[in-house]
N, C-alpha and C positions, 0 to 999 in steps of 0.2 A: 471951164467950159461946163455949163449945164443945160444947153438946149438939146433934149431928148430927141428931138426929130433928126438934128444934125449928127448927135452921136449914133442913132441907128443906121443913118446912112453911110456915115463913116465907116461903122461895123460891117456892115453888108459889102461895102467895096474892099475892106481889109480881108475879109473871108474869102472872097472871090480871089484876090490875088494869093492867098494861101493855099488854096485849091489847086492852082495852077502850077505849084512847085512840088516836086517830090519831095516827101518827107518822111520816109521810112526811119523807124527806129534806128537809133545810131548813126543816121545819115541825114540829119535835120539843118545841116549847116545853111543852107540858103533860106529857110523859113527863119530860122534864128537872124540871120542878117535883115530879112524884110521887117521883122518886128523891131530890131534896134532902128532902123532907119525910120519906121513910124514914128517912134518917140524922139528920135533926133530932130525930125521936122517940126515937132512940137516944142522943140527946146526942153525936152524933158531928160535929164541926166539918166542913161540906161548903165546898168553893169553887166558883164557877161563871163560867165565861165562854162567852156565847153559850148554846148548849144543851149544853154540855159540864158534867159535874158530876165532882169529884174529892175525894178523902179520903186521909188518913193514918193508920197506926195509932197508937195512944195512945202509945206510947214510942219515938216517931220520934227518931233521931238522926243529926246531919249527918256523924257519924262512921262511920256504917255504910253499907254499900252497899244500894240500893234496888231491889227487885223491882216492876216495874210489871205489875199485871193490869188487862187492858183488854178491853173489848167496847162494842158500838155499841147503841143504843136507837132508831135511826132503821129505817125500813123501806121497800121498794118499796111500789108500788100495787098492789092485788090485782088479778090478772088476771080476764078474763071467764069462765074456767072455774070459778069458785067456785059450790059448790050450797049452801055454810053462809055465814052472817054472818062475815065475817072479823074482825069486832069482838068477837066472842062466844066467851069462853073456855069451850069445851064439852068434857066428858071424857066417852069412849066408848071401851070396849075397851082400856084401858090408856093411851089417847092423850090429849094436851091438844092440841085444835084451835085455831087463831087465826092471824091474820096477825103474823109475827115471833115465833112460838113457836119454831120451830126456827132461824130466822135472824134475830137471834141472842140473843133474849130467854132461851132456856134456858141459854145458854153465860153471859150476863150475869148473871142471878140466882144461878147456880152460882158465879161468882166472887165476888159480894158475899157470899155465905154462906162461902166460903173467907176472905176478908177479915175477915170478923167472927170466924170460929173463930180466928185468929191476933191479932186486934185488940188485946186488953189483955195479951198475953204479954209478960214482961220479959226472957226468956231468949233472945231471939232474935238470931241474927248478922246479921240482913237487916232493913231496913225495908220496908213494904209501902205502895204508892200505888195505890189503885183508882180508874180513871177509866173513867165510863161517858160514851161520845162520840157526836157526831152526824154525819151527813154522809157514813156510811162508804158507803152504796150508791151514791152518786155521785162519791165520791172527793172530796168538797168541801174547799175550802180553810179552811171553818169549822168542822172536825172537829178530829181529834186534832192535826193540824199546827199549828193555831192555839194549843195550849196547852203543847206541848212544852217551851217556854223557861219557863213558869210551873210547871211539876212539879219542877223540881230536877234533880240529878243522878240519871240512871237507869242501871242497870248490866245489867238483864236484863229482858225482858217476855215474859208469857203474854197472846196475844192470843186471846180467845174466839171461837172460829168452829167450827161443826159439823163434827168429825172422828172421829165415833165413838169419841172418846177415844185415838185413835191421835196420834202427834206428826208434825206436818210441819215438818220440820227445814229446809226450803227451800221458797222459793215464787216463781214466777215474776213479772217485773214487766211495765209495760206502756207501750207508746209508740203514739200514733196518728199516723199521717204523713199530711200534705195533699200529693200530688204533683200537678205539672202538666208535661205534655208539650208542647212548643211546635212548630208547624209554620207553613205560610204558607197563607191562604186561596186558594180558587180555585175556579173552575167544575167540577163534577163530570163534564160532558159532553167537558171539553178536557182536554189533558195540562197543566193548570196545578195550581199550588199544592205544598205540601207536607203531606201527611196526618199531622197530630199523634196521631191515633187509631193509626196503624200504629207510630208510635214508641213511643206507652204500650204498644202490646202488647208491644214488645220489652222494655221494663222490667218490665212484669207478668209476663212469662215468667221474668226473671231472680228476681224476688221468690218465683215458685214453685218454682223450681229450686236457688237458691243454697244452699250449706251453709257455715257459718261454720268457721273453721279450729278453734277450741276448741269443747269442747263440756262442760257441767256433768256432773259425775259425779251429782249428785242430780237434776237437771232436765231432762238431755237437751238436745237442740238448741234454738237459737232458733227460734221458730215465727212466720213472717210469712205474712199473710193478707190478699189483696186482697179487699175487702168492698163498696166503692161504686165507681161509674165514671159520668161525666157528660161527654158530648161530643156536639157538633153542634147545628145550630139549624133547618137545613132539608135535605130529601134531596138537594138538587142543589149543595150548597156543601161543598167540602173543607174540614174544621174545622181552625182554625188553632190551637185548643188543646184539650186533653183533661185533665180533671181525675180523678183517682183518690184513695182512701183505703185506706191499709195498717193493719191492726192487727198490732203487732209484739209478741210475748210474749218479754220478754229474761230472760236467767239470769245467774247469779253468775260466768259465765265472762267476761263483759263488762261494763262500766257501761253505762248507757243512752247516755252521751255518746260511748263507744267505738263502740258498735253504731250509732248515727246516724253518725257519722263514715264508717264503712266504707261504709254504704249510699250517702251522697252521692258517695263515690269511684267507685262503680260504675256507677250509673244515670245516664241523660242528663237524666231529668227533673228540675225543681227540687224539692227535698224540703223541708218545714217540719214539724217536729215540735210538735204542739200542746202537749207538755209532756214533759220529761224527768224529773219529780219522783218518779214511781211506780217505785221500783226495785225489781229482785229482792231477796230476803233470804235468811239462811241462818244457822244456828247450827252450831258444831263439833259433830260426833257424840260427841265426848268430855267435853261441857260436863255439868256435875254433875246438872242438871235432866234431861237428855236420858238419862244412865245411870240416873237414878233411874226414870225411866218404863221404859225397857228392863228394869230388874230387876222392874218389876211385870207385865211380859208385854205391854207395849205394842210396837206397830210403829212405825217411822219411815219416812217416805216424803216424796217431792218434790211439792209442790202447784201444778198449772197454773192454779188461780183466785187471784184477787187479794183482799187485806185491807188492813187498815190497816198491818200489817207493812211495806206499800211505803213508809211515811212515817216508819218509825222508823230510825234509824242505830245501833241497838245490837243485840246478839245477841238474837233473839226466836224463839219457837215458836209456831206455831199450834194450838190444842188446844181441843177442847169438847165436850159432848155433843151428840147429834143427828147427822143424816147430811146432807151436803152436797147430796145428790140431792133433798131435799125441798125445798131453798131455792127461793123464787120460785115455787113450785108450787101450783096451786088447792088449797084445803082443806089448807093447811099445817099440820102437826102436828109434835109431839115425844112420845116415849113418856114417860110420867112417871118410870118407873124410870130412864130415861137422866139425867134431872135428879138423882134419888138418888144413882146410881152417880157421876155427875160430881162432885158435891160430895166424895164419899169419894175418888175418885181425885185429885183436885186436892190435897186435903189430904194424903194419902198420900205423893204425889210430893213436894210441899213439905217435910213434915215430915224427909225425909232429908236436906235440905241445909240447913234455917234454924235 
């Protein structure tokens, strides 16, 4: 199928159908069913694991490199500011409203249209694998991470997230650290004990002011933010422990493991990372797909927000219709023309390399 008008119309219809179905993270079974049915009606064999659906182009060859087209069909829960029904795909003023319309339904259906455009081509230098995945919003282990080994060898990925169709060629990773400062309990009225809160404050000041020696050219410095603290049980007892949480946005200048090791060497508190699996990602600026996008006037940038790129260990770019500032907002929407143009841009960029 290579009629772009038809592809766009089908994409818009599919997105409206997805919006109508609740697909909160870890509860995306019905949207997974819908996506599988969409491909089955086109007689395209689909594969499923959990709530993840994937398909391959008709003339797939293990001798060719494979491009992964990936976006997610789970959503966050609607916030209390909604004035519209989040599950009603309403059109108004050139916009399509609805939960998940912008993040990341518009990207997903545009990538599906792109996959269909190339599906039955026999002259391609690359294979295509399209994966509609789950649990992205919670970085869950039942999402793309759970199917990577099932997809086969992958050489490059386009991760569909709203970027106004500019190319995020680097993305920060994430570590959440649980820290505990230790002291000795004592009576607050006497010169007793060793105040764990004061020790924590010293380490918190370090997290606030420390600058890592290496800085990413695309993403800038690693950013560390102390976001939670818990200490003390009553006013007249010097606290023996103080717990605090640090949000660390890592870059490609250090691996997560290297970043964690430096932190542990510098602070007095015990530090435990909840996970080191959400890594920073990047792609060379001279990668053929990046150069293809630049030739079409697309900008490149480093993204501070995280996506499923963090779980891929191959070159990848974050790219999609819509605007990240609308993600998770009340009365979420995407401009309908953004979907139309997104399909055209995806196809035009890939045509130059495949």
